[in-house]
C-alpha positions, 0 to 999 in steps of 0.5 A: 503363172505356176499357180494358174497352170497347176490350177488348170492341171488339177481341174482337168486331171481325172480321179486316179490320174497324175500331175508331174512337175519338172524343173531344169536349169540350162544356159541361164534359163530355168524350164518348168513343166507341169504334165497331167493325165486326162483328156488333153488338148486337141492338136487343132486347139493347141495353137490357140490356148494362149489367146485371150478368152479362148476355151477349147470346147466349152461343152466338153471336159471336166470343167467348164469354169473360167474366163479363158484369160489365165493362160493369156496372162501367163503368156504375157508375164512369161514374155515380159520376164524374158521367157517363153511358154508353150503347150504339148498334148496327146489328146486322150492321154496327157497335156503338158505346159512348160515355160522358161524364165531367166535364172541368172541376173542380167550382166549389169546387175551382177556384183563382183565377188570380193577378191575376184577381178 
């Protein structure tokens, strides 16, 4: 998931732009965010970016490669792992993809530490 999102950020960040990472842990979940400067994603396209074979506008942007499957696969993997994935963007400025994943083992898999009840 991380590779795919980072690869997309690299493809769509203009020369001299930026890519920023954020990782936060809260309530048994970790949230990973990757933000890049650049064209961004139009508000009308944001609801569809995780759909299979979806590509915003094939004639626009820095990179027309890709099958439109990567983000869909990320959504499936995050969901199967018990997390969520979403995208935010300000068109013409930046785009950010974030996902959450559980970071604590399920209660049935936690081992009691020696000497603790």
